[in-house]
N, C-alpha and C positions, 0 to 999 in steps of 0.2 A: 504494500500500500504506500509505503514511504517512497519507493522508487517511482511509482506511478505519479506521485505528487510532484516529482522533479519537472515533469513536462507540463504541469498545469500553469496557466498564465499568472496566477496569483502567487506562485511559489517564488520567493525572492530572498528568504532569510537563510543564506548559505551557511551561516554559523551554527544552524540547528542540526546540521548533518553530523552524526557522530562518527569520527574517524580518528582513533587514537591508537598508536602502535607503541609497544614497548619491547625491549630486547628480550624480555622473558616470555613473550607470547609464544604459544604453541604453534607448530606448523599449520594446524587446522585454522587457527586464528589469523595467521598471515594470509592463508589462501582465501579465507572469508573476506578479509579486507580488500584483497585484489579483485575478487568477484564484485564486491560492492562498488569499488572504484570504477571498474569497467562499465557496470550498469549505469552508474552516475554519469559518466562521460557520454554514454550512448543516448541517455534519455533527456538530459537537460538541454535547453536551447542555447544557442551561442551567446545570447545576451546575458544569461546567468553565468556562463563560463567567464565572460569578460568581467562581470562584477566581482569575480574572485581575485582580480588584480594579478593574475599569474604572469601576464606580460610585464608588468612593472617589477615583479619579483625577479624574473629572468634578466631584466635590464640592469638591475642593481647588482654590481659586482660583489657586494657583501653576501650574496646568496651562496657563494662558494664556501664561505665560512660555515654556513649552515650544513652544507654537504659534508664537510670534514668532521663536524661535530657528530652528525648522524653516523658517519662511517666508523667513528670511535665508540659508538654506542651511547652517545649522550643526546639528551633532549629529543627523543623520538616523537614526542607529541606533535601533532599536526599544527598546533598553534603557532609554531615558528615558521610555517610556510603554507601557502595555499594548498588546499586539498588536491586540486588537479595536478599539481607539480609532482605528486607522488608517482605519477605515471612514469617519470624518468628514473626515480630512485629504486622502485621495487625490483626491476630486473637486476640491478647491480648490488644493492645494499640489503636485500631481504635476507633474513636469518634462516629461511627455509629454501632448500634447493628446488623443490617442486614448484614453489611460488615463483622463484627466479625464472625457471624454464618457461612456465606458463606466461609470465609477464613479458618475457622477451618475444615469445611466439605471437602474442597478441598486440605487441607494441605498435606495429604499423597500422593494424586495423583500428585501434583506438584513436590514433593520431590523425589518420587520413581518411577515415570513413565519413560518409554523409557530407560530401563536398568539402572535405578538409576543415570541418567545423572546429574541431579541437585545435588543430594546427594554427588556424587563423586567429583563434582567441589567444593562443600562447605567444605568437610571434609577429603578427601583423597589426599595427595600430589601426584603430577603427577609421581614422581619417584617410587611410590608404586602401581601405577595402572597397571592392566594387560589387555590384549586384551579381555579376557573373564571374565565376572563378577564372574564366578565360580572359577576362578584361584586366586582371591585375597585371601591372607592368612587370617587365622582366627584372628591372632593377629591384623592385619591392620583393619579388619572389626570391631572387638570389640572396638578398640581405636576410630575409626570414629563414631560408634554408641554412645559410651559414651560421645563424644564431642557434638553430636547432642542433646542428652537428657539433657546435662548440660545447653544448651541454653534454652530448654523448661522449665526445672526446675527453672532456674533463673527468667524467665519471669513470671512463675506461682507465684513465691514468690513475685515478683514486683506487681502483681495484687491481692495479699492477698489470694492466693490459696495454699500456701505451706502447710497449715494444713491438706490438703487431704492425705498427705503421711508422716506426722510427727508421729513418735512413741511416741512423748512426749505430743502430743495433742490428746485429746479424741474427739474433735469436729472440723470439717472442718470449716475454716473461709471463709466468703464471698461465701456462697454456691450459691448465685444468679448467679455467673459467672462460676460455676463449669461445666455448660453445654458446655462452650467453650473447656475445657479440654476433656470432653467426646467426643466431635466432633473430636478433633485432634487425640486422641488415637484410635478412631474407624477408621478414615480414614487411619491411619498408618497401622492398622491391615489389612484392606481391600486391601491395595496396596503393601503389603510386598511380594516380590518374595521369597517364602519359600524354593525354591531349591538353594538358595545362603546363605552364612554365614551372609551377611548384612541383608537380609530379615528375616532370622530366629531370629536374635538378636533384630531387631526392633519389630517384632511381639511379641516376648516374653515380652519385657519391656512394650509394649503398652497394651497387654492383662492383665498382672498382675496389671497394673495401673487401668484399668477398673474394675477388680474384687475388688480391694481395695476400690474404690469409692462406689461400690455397697454394700460391707460389711459395710463400715463406715456409710452409710445412712440407715442401719438396714434392708435392703431388703424389703422395703415397697411393691413393686410389688408382691412379692412372697406371702405375707400374707394378704394384704388389698384388699378385693374383690372390694371395692368401693374406688376409688382414683381419684383425679383430677390432670391433668397435667398443669393446668392453672398457678398455683403458683410455679415458679421454686425454691423458697426457701424452699418449703415443702420437708421434707426428703422422704416421700412416693413418691412424684413426681420425686425427684432426683434419687431414686432407680429405679422407673419405667422407667425413661429415659435411665439409664445405662443398665437395663435388656433388654430393646428393642434393644439397640445398640449391646449388646452381641448376641442377637438373629440374628441380621443382619449379624454379622461376621460369625456365625456358619451356617447360611442358604444360604448366598449369593453366595457361590461358588459350589453349588451342580451341576449346569450345566455351570460352568464357562469355556469359551474356552481356557483360558490361563492355561496350565498345572502347572505352578509354583504357581498358586493360587487355585488349585483343592481341592476338598474335601479330597482326599487321602492324599495330602501333609499337609492339615490342621490337620487332625486327627493324623497323625504320629507326627507332631510337637507338638501338644497339649499333646500327650502321653509322649513325651520326656521331657516336662517341668512340668509334673504332680506333682513331689515332691514340686516344688515351688508354684504351685497352692494350694496344700493341706496346705502348710505352711501359705499361706495367710488367709485361713479359720481358721486354728487352732490357729495361733498366729498373729491376725491382729493388726494394730497400736492401735485400740480402744478396745483391749481385756478387759480392766478394766471396760468398760461400756457396753459391749455386752456379754450376758450370753452364757455359753457353749451350751445350748440348741438351742439358736438362730443361733449360728455359725454352729452347726451340721445340722440344718434344711436348712440353706442357702446352705450348701455343698450338701445336698440331692437334692435340687432344681437344682443346677448347673449340677450335674451328670445326673439327670433324664431328664433335658431339653436339654442340649447341648451334653453330652457325650453318652447318651443312648436315642436317639430321638424316637425309636420305643418301649420304655419301657411302662410298665403299671403304670407309676408314674404320669399320667395326673391328677389323683385325688389329689395328693399332691400339685400341682400347682394351681388348680382351686377351690378345696373345702377345703383346709387346713386339709386334713385327710391323714392318712397313711394306707396302705394295706400291708398285709404280702407278696403277690407276688412282690410288688414293692420293699420292703426291701430286699427280697432274691435276686432279680435281681441286686440291688445295691451292696449287699454283695459279690456276685459272681464277680462283676466288681472290687471292691476294693481288693478282695483277689488276683486277677490277677495283680493288679497294686502295691500292697504293697511291694513286693520284691524290685522293682526298686526305689520306693519312700523311703523305709527304707535305701537303700544303700546310697542315697544322704544325708539323714539326719545323717547317721553315719559318712560319710565323713565330714560333717559340724560340727560334734560333738554336735548335737542339741538333747540332751536327753529329753528336755521338749516336743519337737515336736514328738518324738518317743512315749512318754507316751500318747500324744494326739491321736496318731494313734490307740493305744490300747483302749483308752477311747471311741473313736468314734465307734469302732467295738462293744465294750461292750454295748454302747448306742443302736446300731441297734438291737443287740440280745435282749436287755431288752424290746425295743419297740415291737419286734416281739412276744415275750412271752406275753406281755400285750394284744396284739391284737388277739392272738390265744392261748387260754388256753390249748389246746390239744398239749402238747409238743411232742407227737409222730409224729405229722404232721411236726414239725420242724426237727425231726430226719430223717424222710423220705426224706427231701430235701438234706440230706447229710451235713448239717452245724451244727456240734456240737462242742462246745469248752469247755475247762476246764477253768472256771473262778473262781478264789479262793478269799476268804476273802470278799465277797460282801453280801449285804442284801438289800432288798427293803427299800427305805426311808419311814419313817412314814409320815402321812399326816401333822403332826405338823411341819415338816421341812419347809413347806410353798413353794410357787411357786417361791420365789426368792433365792432358794438354789444355792450356788456357787460351788456345786460338779461338777467335770469334767465329771461325768457320770450322767446326769439328771435322777432322779428317782431311783438312786442307791447310797447308802452310801458306800464309799470306802476310805480307808486311802491312803496316799501317798505311804507308804511302799508296800501296796498290789497292787497299780497301777503300781509301778515299777516292781513288780514281774510279773504282767500280761504282761507288755511290754517285759520282758525277754522271757516269754512263746511264745509271738507272734513272736519274732525274731528267736527263735530256732525251729520253725515249719519246717519240712523237706523241704517243697516247698519254704520257705523263705530263710533258711540258705544255701540251695544249690545254690541259686542265689546270696545271699549276700557275702558269703565267697570268691568266685573267684574274685569278684570286689574289695574286701578289700585286697586280696593278690596282685592284679595287681596295687594297688596304690603305687607309688614310695616311699611314706612316710610310716613309721611304725605307725604313730599316729592313723589312723582310725582303724586298727586291734587291737591295744592296747586299744583304747577307747571302741570298741565293746566287747572285752574280759573282761576288768576290770570294766567298768562303766555300760554298758547295761546288760551284762550277769553276772555281779558281781563275776567274776573270778571262775565261777562254770562250765565252759565248759571243756569237756574231748574230745580234738580234735581227738585222735586216734579212739575213739568209734564213733564219728560223721563221720569221714572220712571213717570208715569201711563201713558205710551205703551209704554215698553220694560221696565217693572218685572218682569213675569213672565219675560221672556227673561233678564234679569240674575239673577233668583232661581234659575232653572233652571240657569244656568251655575255659580253659586256652590254650589248643593246637589250638583251632579255632583262637585265637588271634594271634598266630604265623604267620598266613597267611595274616594279615593286611599289608597295605603299610607303609613303614617306610623311611622317607626322609634321615635319617642318614645312613641306611644300604643298601637301594635298589637303583639300577640304574633306569633310566627312563623306559627302556623296561621291568623292573621287577615290575612295578606298573601298576595297572589297567588303570589308566588315569593320565593325567598331572594336573588334578584339585587339588586344595588345599585340603590337608588331614585334616579331622575334628580333632578338638582339643581333642575330647573324645577318639580317638584311642590311645591305649597304645603303647609306644615304645617297640620294640622287646626285648631290654635289660631288661625292666621291666617285660616282660612276662617270660623270662628265670629266673629272680629272683623270680617271683611268683611261678613258677613250683618248684624251689628249696625249697622255704619256705613251700609250700604245702606238699612236700614229707617229710620234717623234722617234720612237725606237724602230719602227718599221722603215721610216725614211732614212735612218742613220744620221739624224740631225746632229748638229754640233753638241758636244757634251754640255756646254753652258746652257743651251735651251732646255735640254732634258733636266738638268740640275735645277734650273729655275722652277720648272713645274713640280719637281720632287720636293722643292722647298715650300710648296703651297699646301699647308695642312688643312686649311679650312675655306679658302676662297672668300675671305671676308670682304675684300674690296671689289668694287664693280669692275675695275680694270682686269683683275685676276680672273673673275668670272667670265668676262668677255673673251679673254685669252683662251680659256679652256673650251668654251663653246665654239669659237671659231676654229680652233685646232681640231677638236673632235669632229666638227662638220666636214672637214677636209677628208676624213676617213669614211664617214657615213654616206655623204652625198653620192660619191661615185659608185657605191655598192648598195644603193637604195633598193634596186630591183631584187638583188640577191636577198636582202633582208625581208622584203615583202613576201617573197616566195617561201623562204625557209623559216620565217618566224610567224608572220601574220596569216598566211593562207595555208600553211602546212598542217594537214590532218586536223582541220577545224572540228569536224564532227566527232572525233575521238577524244577531244580535250575535255577536261573537267570544267565546271562552271568557274572555278577560280582561275584556271589557265586561260579560259576564253576572255575573262575580264582583263587579265594581265596582257594578253595579246593585243587587245584594242588599245589598252593604255600605252603599250610599247609603240604602237603606230602613232598615237597622239604625240608622244615625246619625240619620236623620230622626225615628225613634221617640223619641229623647231630647227632642225639642222638642214632642211631642204631648201635650196635656193628657189625663190619664186619662179624664175625662168625655167626651171626643170620640172615644176610641179604638174603642169597639165598632162604630161606624158604618162603619169601613173594613175590617171582617172579610172580606167577599167578595174585595175587591181584594188584600188582603195574603195571603190563603190561595191565591189564584191565583198570585201571585208565588212563594210558597214551594213550591207544587206544581210549577211550572215548573222550579225549581232542583233539587229533590230527584229529579225524574224525568229529569234530564238523562242522556243516554246516555254510557257510558264507552267510549272507543275504546282498546283495549288497546295499551300501549306508546307512546301519544302523549299523551293528555290525562288519563290515569287520576289522576295526582296533583292536577292542577288541578280535575278534577270532584269528587274527594273533598273538596278544600278548599271548593269551591263548596257542596257539600251540608252541610259543617260550618257554614259561615257562614249558610246558610239555617236550619239547626236553631237556631243561636245567636240568630238574628233572631226566629224563632218563639218561643223561650223568653222573650226580652225582651218581646215583644208580649203573651204570655200573662200575664206578671207585671204589666204595665201595666194590662191589662184587669181582672184579678182585684183589683187595688188599688182599682178603682172599683166593680165589680159582678161577683163571681165567678160568678153565674148565667149571665152572657153566655158565659163559657168553657164552663160545663156544657152549655148548650144547643147549643154547637158542638163539643163534645168528640169526637164521632164523626168529624167532618170533620178535626179536628186529628190524631187518632190514625191514621186511615187514610192521611193524607198521609205518615206516617212508615213505612208498610209497606215501600216499596222498599228501605229501609235494612236490613231484616231477612231479605232473601232468602238462601237457602243459598248459600254459596260466595263471597258478596260481602263486602268489608270485613273480610277475615280478618286482615290484618296490622295492625300498630300504627298506621300512618299513616292507612290507609283506615278504621280503626275509630273515628276521632275523632267523626264525625257520629253514628254509632250509639251510642257511649258517652254523648254529650251528650243524645241522645234518651232513653236510659234514665234519665238524671238528671232530665230534665223530667217523665217519666212517674212516677217515684218521688216527686217533689215534689208532683205533683197527687194522687197516691194517698194521701199522708200526711194530706191535708186540713188542712195547716198554715195556709192562708189562710182556708178555709171548710170546716167539718166536713161539710157536705152535698156538697161537690164530688166526693169519691170515689164517691158513689152514682150519679153520672151514667155511670160506667164500665159500669154494668149495662145501658145501652142499646147498648153496643158488642157486636156479634155474637161476636167472639173477639179474642184477642191472639195474635200469632205465638208458636208453641211453641219458644222459644229459651231457652237457659240463662241469658242475661243479663237476661231479663225475669222470672226466678224470684222475685226480691225484690218486684217490682211485684205479682205474683199473691198473694204472701204478705201484703202490706200490704192489698190489697183484700179478701182472705179475712177478715182481722182486722176489717175494717169491715163485714163481712156481705155483700160483693159477690162473687158466683160468676162 
């Protein structure tokens, strides 16, 4: 009855809830308090949770003193801290092992269930909350998640578990209690809503923590066929436990009803953090005690078990053997992932990790050649690489060799050279270069050029081969939402924009830098653009736009075909919106004298967008915004063409006006939001009918059979009548 009262609107006296723990309590009492706390957090509304002032408690650094006193067995009474805060203490400081285990396994559910109600009350100020969890800004989400993990990290250190993540320690301390951390991180992964910034960040931190524990315990599950889970202090058992929990995370949402925790969301998010996952394997905290071969084998197991579940790598997990088909399958995967992985490592200026990427791939090739002496079979698979300066290690080198490429003797100089060769492969650099150009800082591009590629890149030659691919990637970014430049109706949705989306001013700067590199311009010109971090001045902005236009304008038809018109029907609603927005931003770089020649292609794109079907209750808002951005793009294009030759618009006026007819159907676009496209269309028709640009332009309306008989076109008819057009 008391628990039911928690959800009642009149329940507000939080101090009336009995919650008092003492060190002498029996295990049954500890468990009862845990169940009581979990029910309390499930039932009470967020407003009551906020009234507990848990957020203020966590913000006050003195609360760590309370933790230490409780850890010593002093002052267990809840009067020293808000009741909800015990959610963090019970997994670590409970006097009963069963209570600890249960508290850790249900930690994520209690914190993140019900739209992250408890998490929000604990770590997000009410002033920064939004009605929809998706609308919380990335910065707010990141700050809140950092505070949450600060609590977990401090309590881990208090219990002697800090060594699990210390890069200064090669051995985790107090591994008997490491299972508590495994349970907490697993539950956080399982209950993270991956379609939100909060859920994505919590999942990332928790998954990387589990991977680190697994690597630190030397991956016993992967290689020890006979292991016992009885002794939790045994590294093999600790690895086994972690491996099983990782398996739960990757398998548990295959048929999960909640779309935010679906397999698709999981795979997408894991792929997005793959650079950090690879770094954990390549450069773990215990790298001084774990050989490169062990790290590579662990990474093979991780990819084969969780990333490629249908692969032929089963023998690697169960029989400790490698097969050529398994290696090729993994090599195909890492080849597809390396471009995005290397981008992040370059941005982090982590040359050692880049070398490890090259070393790992060389290791796979070396293993494949050992397993299959017929190198022609390897060539038939399409995987042939130039590996320079290597030789097979002699048997005298022993099994404890510290080479980064086990089985192969290679100097650091040659490894750096192979890392460079990996980075300048066409499929890699065509992905890497646009991302480095988009970075607002000049540091990543300079690091890539000077450090990774040893100042041996010839950008004009490279861009002669991949220039159009780079240009296409950069122009696609022009269509992204930008809070600084776009109005609400010009963005796909009001949800918070991901932090990874580049600002449009950085895209313009990237286009300018790319063009100068392609042309082999004087270093001083490139350096000047690289020194422009924000384009604050009008002169700098004009410089970027004019330079970018010199690259876009000659390739406008290529961009129309390969971005705007390419596979329109197969694109998602978000992609269609972005495509039309790309077209609108491309028009800014189009010289008026060149504009008429693209009329057929541009009108095809506008017709595609305006004629998009509305699915009631699902995509109506997005379709209405798509139609609005299409009309806005058409209006911009009409202005550009008329500034050069108004007769071109006159000769195509019937095509332009007829394209707008779907907006004037009875019963459609009746409300204020859906009427945006229609009102903007009326404005364009009124502008044309006034003859403001060219007095002969209204006369072309006489060639149009009719205008829709709607009230909002009344003024257009009046203007035309005054010009003598019936």
